[in-house]
C-alpha positions as CSV (number, residue, x, y, z in Angstrom):
1,M,-62.1,-77.4,21.4
2,E,-60.2,-76.0,18.4
3,R,-58.3,-72.8,19.1
4,S,-60.5,-70.7,16.8
5,E,-63.7,-72.0,18.3
6,T,-62.3,-71.2,21.8
7,V,-61.6,-67.6,20.7
8,L,-65.0,-67.1,19.2
9,A,-66.8,-68.6,22.2
10,A,-64.8,-66.3,24.5
11,V,-65.9,-63.3,22.5
12,A,-69.5,-64.4,22.3
13,A,-69.6,-64.5,26.1
14,R,-68.8,-60.8,26.1
15,T,-71.5,-59.7,23.7
16,D,-73.8,-58.2,26.4
17,E,-70.9,-56.4,27.9
18,M,-69.9,-54.9,24.5
19,V,-73.5,-53.7,23.9
20,D,-73.5,-52.1,27.3
21,T,-70.0,-50.4,26.7
22,R,-71.1,-49.1,23.3
23,R,-74.3,-47.6,24.8
24,D,-72.4,-46.1,27.7
25,L,-69.9,-44.4,25.3
26,H,-72.7,-43.3,23.0
27,R,-74.5,-41.5,25.8
28,H,-71.3,-39.7,26.7
29,P,-69.5,-38.7,23.4
30,E,-66.4,-36.6,23.5
31,L,-64.6,-34.7,20.8
32,S,-61.1,-35.1,19.5
33,F,-58.4,-34.9,22.3
34,E,-61.3,-34.3,24.8
35,E,-62.0,-38.0,25.4
36,H,-61.2,-37.9,29.1
37,R,-64.2,-39.8,30.4
38,T,-63.9,-42.3,27.5
39,T,-60.2,-42.9,28.3
40,S,-61.0,-43.4,32.0
41,L,-63.8,-46.0,31.2
42,I,-61.5,-47.8,28.7
43,A,-58.5,-47.9,31.1
44,D,-60.7,-49.2,34.0
45,R,-62.1,-52.0,31.9
46,L,-58.8,-53.0,30.5
47,G,-57.4,-53.2,34.0
48,A,-60.4,-55.2,35.3
49,T,-59.6,-57.9,32.6
50,G,-56.1,-58.2,33.9
51,L,-54.3,-56.5,31.0
52,D,-51.2,-54.5,31.6
53,V,-52.3,-50.9,31.1
54,R,-49.3,-49.0,29.7
55,P,-48.5,-45.2,29.6
56,C,-50.2,-43.6,26.6
57,P,-48.3,-41.2,24.5
58,T,-51.2,-38.8,24.1
59,P,-53.2,-37.1,26.9
60,T,-56.3,-39.1,26.0
61,G,-56.4,-42.6,24.6
62,A,-55.2,-45.9,26.1
63,V,-52.6,-48.5,25.5
64,A,-52.5,-52.1,27.0
65,V,-50.5,-55.2,26.5
66,L,-51.3,-58.9,26.8
67,E,-48.4,-61.3,26.9
68,G,-49.2,-64.8,25.4
69,G,-47.8,-67.9,27.0
70,R,-45.7,-68.9,24.0
71,P,-43.3,-67.0,21.6
72,G,-44.8,-65.2,18.7
73,R,-45.3,-61.9,16.9
74,T,-46.5,-58.7,18.4
75,V,-49.9,-57.7,16.9
76,L,-51.2,-54.2,17.3
77,L,-55.0,-53.9,17.4
78,R,-56.4,-50.4,17.0
79,A,-59.7,-48.6,17.7
80,D,-60.6,-44.9,17.5
81,I,-62.6,-43.4,20.2
82,D,-63.6,-39.7,19.5
83,A,-67.0,-38.3,18.5
84,L,-68.2,-35.6,16.2
85,P,-69.8,-32.1,16.6
86,V,-73.2,-33.4,15.5
87,T,-76.5,-33.0,17.2
88,E,-78.2,-36.5,17.5
89,A,-81.6,-37.1,16.2
90,T,-82.0,-40.8,16.4
91,G,-84.4,-40.9,19.4
92,L,-82.6,-43.9,20.9
93,P,-83.0,-44.5,24.6
94,F,-79.2,-44.1,25.0
95,A,-78.8,-41.1,22.8
96,S,-76.1,-38.6,23.4
97,T,-76.5,-36.5,26.5
98,V,-74.0,-33.9,25.3
99,D,-75.5,-31.0,23.4
100,G,-74.0,-30.9,19.9
101,V,-71.8,-33.9,20.2
102,M,-72.6,-37.4,18.9
103,H,-71.0,-40.7,18.0
104,A,-72.0,-40.3,14.4
105,C,-69.4,-42.5,12.9
106,G,-69.2,-45.6,15.1
107,H,-66.2,-45.1,17.1
108,D,-68.2,-46.0,20.3
109,A,-68.7,-49.4,18.5
110,H,-65.0,-49.7,17.7
111,A,-63.9,-49.1,21.3
112,A,-66.5,-51.6,22.5
113,M,-65.4,-54.2,20.0
114,L,-61.7,-53.9,20.9
115,L,-62.5,-54.1,24.6
116,G,-64.4,-57.2,24.0
117,A,-61.7,-58.8,21.9
118,A,-59.1,-57.8,24.6
119,G,-61.1,-59.3,27.4
120,A,-61.7,-62.5,25.5
121,L,-58.0,-62.9,24.7
122,A,-57.0,-62.0,28.3
123,G,-59.0,-65.1,29.5
124,M,-56.8,-67.4,27.5
125,A,-53.5,-65.7,27.6
126,G,-51.5,-68.7,28.7
127,D,-52.7,-70.7,25.6
128,L,-51.8,-68.0,23.1
129,A,-48.6,-67.3,21.2
130,G,-47.3,-63.8,20.8
131,R,-48.0,-60.4,22.3
132,Y,-51.0,-58.2,21.8
133,L,-50.8,-54.4,21.9
134,F,-54.3,-52.8,22.3
135,V,-54.4,-49.2,21.1
136,F,-57.4,-46.9,21.7
137,Q,-56.6,-43.9,19.6
138,P,-58.0,-40.4,20.1
139,A,-58.7,-37.7,17.5
140,E,-59.3,-39.7,14.4
141,E,-61.9,-37.2,13.3
142,R,-59.1,-34.6,13.2
143,V,-56.8,-37.1,11.5
144,S,-54.2,-36.2,14.1
145,G,-54.5,-38.7,16.8
146,A,-52.5,-41.5,15.1
147,R,-49.8,-39.2,14.2
148,A,-49.5,-37.9,17.8
149,M,-49.3,-41.5,19.1
150,V,-46.6,-42.4,16.6
151,D,-44.7,-39.2,17.2
152,G,-44.8,-40.0,20.9
153,G,-42.9,-43.2,20.4
154,L,-45.7,-45.9,20.5
155,L,-44.3,-48.0,17.8
156,E,-40.6,-47.7,18.9
157,E,-41.6,-48.8,22.4
158,H,-43.6,-51.8,21.5
159,E,-42.3,-52.8,18.0
160,P,-45.4,-54.4,16.5
161,A,-45.0,-56.9,13.7
162,V,-48.5,-56.4,12.2
163,A,-51.4,-54.1,12.8
164,I,-55.2,-54.7,12.4
165,G,-58.4,-52.7,12.9
166,C,-61.9,-52.3,11.6
167,H,-64.6,-49.7,10.9
168,V,-68.4,-50.2,11.0
169,A,-70.3,-49.2,7.9
170,S,-74.0,-48.2,8.3
171,M,-74.6,-48.7,4.7
172,A,-73.4,-52.4,4.4
173,P,-75.5,-55.3,5.8
174,T,-74.6,-56.9,9.1
175,G,-72.8,-60.1,8.4
176,L,-70.5,-58.6,5.7
177,V,-66.8,-58.1,6.4
178,G,-64.8,-56.7,3.5
179,S,-61.4,-55.5,2.7
180,R,-58.7,-55.5,-0.1
181,A,-55.0,-55.5,-0.5
182,G,-53.5,-52.2,-1.5
183,V,-55.6,-48.9,-1.2
184,L,-58.7,-49.4,0.9
185,M,-59.5,-45.8,1.8
186,A,-58.8,-42.3,0.3
187,G,-56.2,-40.0,1.6
188,S,-57.7,-36.6,2.8
189,L,-56.6,-33.0,2.8
190,A,-58.5,-30.1,4.6
191,L,-58.9,-26.9,2.6
192,R,-59.6,-23.4,4.0
193,I,-60.5,-21.1,1.2
194,T,-60.7,-17.4,2.1
195,A,-61.9,-14.7,-0.2
196,R,-61.1,-11.1,0.7
197,G,-62.4,-7.9,-0.8
198,S,-63.3,-4.3,-0.1
199,G,-66.8,-4.9,1.2
200,G,-69.5,-2.3,1.1
201,H,-73.2,-1.6,0.8
202,G,-75.4,-4.4,-0.4
203,A,-77.2,-2.1,-2.8
204,L,-74.0,-0.7,-4.4
205,Q,-71.7,-3.7,-4.8
206,P,-73.7,-6.5,-6.4
207,R,-70.7,-8.2,-8.1
208,A,-67.2,-6.6,-8.2
209,G,-65.5,-7.1,-4.8
210,N,-68.4,-9.4,-3.6
211,V,-66.6,-12.1,-1.5
212,V,-69.9,-13.9,-0.8
213,L,-70.5,-14.5,-4.5
214,A,-66.8,-15.4,-5.1
215,A,-66.7,-17.9,-2.2
216,A,-70.0,-19.4,-3.3
217,R,-68.7,-19.8,-6.9
218,V,-65.7,-21.7,-5.6
219,A,-67.7,-23.9,-3.3
220,D,-70.2,-24.7,-6.2
221,R,-67.3,-25.7,-8.5
222,L,-65.1,-27.8,-6.1
223,D,-66.3,-31.0,-7.4
224,G,-64.9,-30.1,-10.8
225,V,-61.3,-30.1,-9.6
226,V,-61.5,-33.9,-9.4
227,T,-63.4,-34.6,-12.6
228,G,-62.4,-37.8,-14.3
229,M,-60.2,-38.9,-11.2
230,S,-60.9,-42.4,-9.9
231,T,-59.2,-45.6,-8.7
232,D,-60.7,-49.0,-9.4
233,G,-64.0,-47.5,-10.0
234,T,-64.2,-45.1,-7.0
235,A,-64.2,-41.4,-7.8
236,C,-62.2,-38.9,-6.0
237,V,-64.1,-36.2,-4.1
238,C,-63.7,-32.5,-3.3
239,S,-66.7,-31.1,-1.3
240,P,-67.4,-28.0,0.9
241,G,-68.7,-28.6,4.4
242,L,-68.6,-25.1,6.0
243,F,-69.4,-21.7,4.7
244,H,-69.1,-18.5,6.7
245,A,-69.7,-14.9,5.6
246,G,-71.3,-11.7,6.7
247,T,-73.0,-10.1,9.6
248,A,-76.1,-8.5,7.9
249,P,-78.2,-8.9,4.7
250,N,-77.4,-5.4,3.4
251,V,-73.7,-5.5,4.1
252,V,-71.2,-7.1,1.7
253,P,-68.5,-8.4,4.0
254,T,-64.7,-8.1,3.4
255,E,-64.2,-11.8,3.9
256,A,-65.9,-15.1,3.2
257,V,-64.6,-18.6,4.1
258,V,-65.3,-22.0,2.6
259,Q,-63.9,-25.1,4.3
260,A,-63.7,-28.2,2.3
261,T,-62.3,-31.7,2.1
262,L,-60.3,-33.3,-0.8
263,R,-60.2,-37.0,-1.1
264,T,-57.8,-38.7,-3.4
265,F,-56.1,-42.2,-3.6
266,D,-52.5,-41.2,-4.7
267,D,-50.1,-38.3,-4.9
268,G,-50.6,-37.8,-8.6
269,Q,-54.4,-37.3,-8.1
270,R,-53.8,-35.0,-5.2
271,S,-51.3,-32.8,-7.2
272,A,-53.6,-32.6,-10.2
273,A,-56.6,-31.7,-8.0
274,L,-54.7,-29.0,-6.3
275,A,-53.5,-27.6,-9.6
276,A,-57.1,-27.4,-10.8
277,L,-58.2,-25.8,-7.6
278,D,-55.4,-23.2,-8.0
279,A,-56.7,-22.5,-11.5
280,L,-60.4,-22.2,-10.2
281,V,-59.4,-19.8,-7.5
282,A,-57.4,-17.7,-9.9
283,E,-60.2,-17.5,-12.4
284,T,-62.8,-16.7,-9.7
285,G,-60.6,-14.0,-8.1
286,T,-60.2,-12.2,-11.4
287,E,-63.9,-12.4,-12.3
288,F,-65.1,-11.0,-8.9
289,E,-62.1,-8.7,-8.3
290,V,-61.2,-10.3,-4.9
291,D,-58.1,-12.0,-3.5
292,I,-58.6,-15.7,-2.6
293,E,-56.2,-17.7,-0.4
294,V,-56.1,-21.5,0.0
295,I,-54.6,-23.0,3.2
296,R,-54.1,-26.8,3.2
297,S,-54.0,-28.7,6.5
298,D,-54.8,-32.1,8.2
299,V,-53.0,-34.2,5.6
300,C,-53.9,-38.0,5.9
301,E,-52.5,-40.4,3.4
302,A,-54.6,-43.2,1.8
303,V,-55.2,-46.4,3.9
304,R,-53.0,-49.1,2.3
305,N,-53.3,-52.7,3.3
306,D,-50.6,-55.3,3.2
307,A,-51.5,-58.3,0.9
308,D,-50.3,-61.0,3.3
309,V,-51.9,-59.6,6.4
310,T,-55.2,-58.9,4.5
311,A,-55.3,-62.5,3.3
312,A,-54.9,-63.7,6.9
313,A,-57.5,-61.2,8.2
314,L,-60.0,-62.2,5.5
315,A,-59.4,-65.8,6.4
316,A,-60.4,-65.1,9.9
317,A,-63.4,-63.2,8.7
318,R,-64.5,-66.2,6.6
319,H,-64.4,-68.3,9.7
320,V,-66.7,-65.8,11.5
321,V,-69.2,-64.9,8.6
322,G,-68.6,-67.4,5.9
323,D,-69.5,-66.1,2.5
324,G,-70.0,-62.6,4.1
325,A,-66.3,-62.2,3.9
326,L,-65.5,-60.3,0.7
327,V,-62.6,-58.9,-1.2
328,L,-63.9,-55.4,-2.1
329,P,-63.6,-54.5,-5.8
330,G,-62.5,-50.9,-5.1
331,P,-61.6,-48.5,-2.3
332,V,-64.0,-46.2,-0.5
333,A,-63.8,-42.4,-0.6
334,A,-63.8,-42.1,3.2
335,S,-60.5,-41.6,5.0
336,D,-59.0,-42.8,8.3
337,D,-55.8,-41.9,10.0
338,V,-55.1,-45.6,10.8
339,A,-53.1,-45.0,7.6
340,V,-50.4,-43.5,9.8
341,F,-49.9,-46.9,11.5
342,L,-50.2,-48.9,8.3
343,E,-47.5,-46.7,6.6
344,R,-45.1,-48.1,9.2
345,V,-46.5,-51.5,10.2
346,P,-47.8,-54.1,7.6
347,G,-51.4,-54.5,8.4
348,C,-55.1,-54.7,7.4
349,Y,-58.1,-52.5,8.0
350,L,-61.5,-54.1,7.6
351,I,-65.0,-52.8,6.9
352,V,-67.7,-54.4,9.1
353,G,-71.3,-54.2,7.9
354,A,-73.6,-52.7,10.5
355,A,-76.8,-51.6,8.8
356,K,-80.0,-52.1,10.6
357,D,-82.6,-54.4,9.0
358,D,-85.3,-51.7,9.1
359,G,-83.1,-49.2,7.1
360,S,-83.0,-46.7,9.9
361,S,-79.2,-46.6,10.4
362,G,-78.6,-43.3,8.7
363,L,-75.4,-42.2,6.9
364,H,-72.1,-41.7,8.7
365,H,-71.6,-38.1,10.1
366,T,-75.4,-37.4,10.1
367,P,-77.8,-36.9,13.1
368,T,-79.6,-40.2,12.4
369,F,-76.5,-42.4,12.3
370,D,-77.0,-45.8,14.1
371,I,-75.8,-49.3,13.8
372,D,-77.0,-52.8,14.2
373,E,-75.4,-53.9,17.5
374,G,-75.1,-57.5,16.2
375,A,-72.0,-56.1,14.3
376,L,-70.2,-55.8,17.7
377,A,-69.6,-59.5,18.2
378,I,-68.7,-60.0,14.5
379,G,-66.1,-57.2,14.6
380,A,-64.6,-58.3,17.9
381,S,-64.6,-61.9,16.8
382,V,-62.7,-61.1,13.5
383,L,-60.2,-59.0,15.4
384,A,-59.5,-61.5,18.0
385,L,-59.2,-64.5,15.7
386,A,-57.1,-62.6,13.2
387,A,-54.8,-61.4,15.9
388,V,-54.3,-64.9,17.4
389,D,-53.5,-66.3,13.9
390,L,-51.1,-63.5,13.0
391,A,-49.3,-63.7,16.4
392,A,-48.9,-67.5,16.0
393,S,-47.6,-67.5,12.6
394,G,-47.6,-64.3,10.7
395,P,-47.8,-64.0,6.9
396,A,-44.7,-64.5,4.8
397,G,-42.6,-61.3,4.5
398,S,-43.9,-59.4,7.5
399,A,-41.6,-57.8,10.0
400,A,-40.4,-59.6,13.0
401,G,-42.1,-58.7,16.3
402,G,-40.9,-57.3,19.5
């Protein structure tokens, strides 16, 4: 049997296991840096497949190594594992059992896929070239887990030559696998915008000093700070997600807070958007006679794919899904801290379609988010096959492996 067919058969044999794993993780979601049960499950299953479970540089998350039987490159395969503070409303028999926490972005699927790929490759280790580094990363939703792993020495210890990973997409049909060289996903920046004023009686302070009106004005006009900014047809985004003010309807508070996210594709766009935000804040503060402060945090750079690694990954995807493997025409406005790995290691991140045929998947980060579990075998197959190909040869110009 040809090597690629052997890999795909090994992954297919683990399909039921991947579905069971995904459902187990879905029932028991955990927030960023709180993924203790998730970590234990992953480590147990890695050990059961014979992989060498290594010390993880973060309190949660897992790292394992598989040594092939022949020389080759070291390939890092990454999946994120954390959930979101969302209350599930899917009605699934394996819905979240944790109040206010849900796998609303597919990280349960990512972990299950990578475990499936790892188990499949472990069963044929002696016939493989290279070395495989399986990384289960915490805290992607806080865009801080990848940085913590890198700061903890993960890359220096294992010296991967290339890196790959994937993300399910509930709005793309199952059977589609897409990516592109260059910018694939936006960079992100968290914004905390605080308006402060004198406060007072609601009947006596309708406008001047009214921090609620000022903060609402800023929130309503955030989209204007990125007007006209786009990359390859995809618009930049600045949107509010949290608004907090007040304790009673007849009391104008002294403080109101808006928390928002800014998504841009390069440094020039980010700088221009922040300058426009500063102008909006200054104008609003003057109009409502309040002070407005902007605090920026949780910086995540754009996800940038290496051209050669992307070509190899899409070649593997074509072997799995045929014409369903696509070069995407533009980036997506979502962000992912896999960017931290890809800044340091040439690699490719892939988008794996996972929409349910009945249209019930729901959008990412919503209470009705769900996926077609047929995407699990597809994602695991592409990861495993791409890793084997990259370890055996590697694209021209990529770094030497450890």
